[in-house]
C-alpha positions as CSV (number, residue, x, y, z in Angstrom):
1,M,95.7,86.8,136.4
2,A,93.4,88.0,133.6
3,L,95.6,86.3,131.0
4,Y,95.6,83.1,133.1
5,V,91.8,83.1,133.5
6,A,91.4,83.8,129.8
7,I,93.6,80.9,128.8
8,C,91.9,78.5,131.2
9,L,88.5,79.6,129.9
10,L,89.5,78.9,126.3
11,A,90.7,75.5,127.3
12,A,87.5,74.7,129.2
13,L,85.3,75.8,126.4
14,I,87.3,73.9,123.7
15,A,87.2,70.7,125.8
16,L,83.4,70.4,125.6
17,P,82.3,67.6,123.3
18,D,79.7,69.5,121.2
19,A,78.5,73.0,120.5
20,D,75.1,72.4,122.0
21,A,76.6,71.7,125.4
22,Q,78.8,74.7,125.1
23,H,75.9,77.1,124.4
24,A,73.6,75.6,127.1
25,H,76.2,75.8,129.9
26,A,78.5,78.6,128.8
27,L,77.8,81.0,131.7
28,Q,78.1,78.2,134.3
29,I,81.4,77.1,132.8
30,I,82.7,80.7,132.5
31,W,81.9,81.7,136.0
32,G,82.7,78.3,137.6
33,V,86.2,78.3,136.1
34,T,86.7,82.0,137.0
35,V,85.6,81.6,140.6
36,G,87.5,78.4,141.1
37,L,90.7,79.9,139.7
38,A,90.3,83.1,141.6
39,L,89.8,81.3,144.9
40,A,92.8,79.1,144.4
41,H,94.9,82.1,143.4
42,W,93.7,84.2,146.3
43,F,94.6,81.3,148.7
44,A,98.0,80.9,147.2
45,F,98.6,84.7,147.2
46,R,97.6,85.0,150.9
47,V,99.9,82.1,151.9
48,S,102.9,83.5,150.0
49,A,102.3,87.0,151.3
50,R,102.3,85.7,154.9
51,L,105.5,83.8,154.3
52,V,107.3,86.7,152.8
53,G,105.8,89.3,155.2
54,S,106.7,87.4,158.4
55,G,103.2,86.4,159.2
56,S,101.3,89.5,158.1
57,V,99.8,90.7,154.9
58,R,100.8,94.2,154.0
59,P,98.3,96.7,152.6
60,H,100.0,96.8,149.1
61,D,99.8,93.0,149.0
62,A,96.0,93.2,149.6
63,E,95.7,95.9,146.9
64,S,97.6,93.7,144.5
65,A,95.4,90.7,145.2
66,G,92.3,92.9,144.8
67,A,93.5,94.1,141.4
68,Q,94.2,90.5,140.3
69,L,90.7,89.4,141.3
70,A,89.2,92.4,139.5
71,G,91.1,91.4,136.4
72,A,89.7,87.9,136.6
73,A,86.1,89.2,137.1
74,G,86.6,91.5,134.1
75,V,87.7,88.6,131.8
76,A,84.7,86.6,132.9
77,L,82.3,89.5,132.4
78,L,83.7,90.1,128.9
79,A,83.5,86.4,128.1
80,S,79.9,86.3,129.3
81,I,78.7,89.0,126.9
82,P,78.8,86.9,123.7
């Protein structure tokens, strides 16, 4: 998840038309992309865990999802520092 978020953040920042827009809205772009991807990933993870787990989410599935979300937040935090 961390690698996925990092690649999408690079793509989002590269796609901006000029450097001024990138600097002015960098935090909004970083956290918007991260939260959007994390929510989409969390939803897909919950659906797939329920399908595999016969309608229930096991505790280790929830721990794995939490670790993935923490990885995404870590990447966004590191990208926000510069």
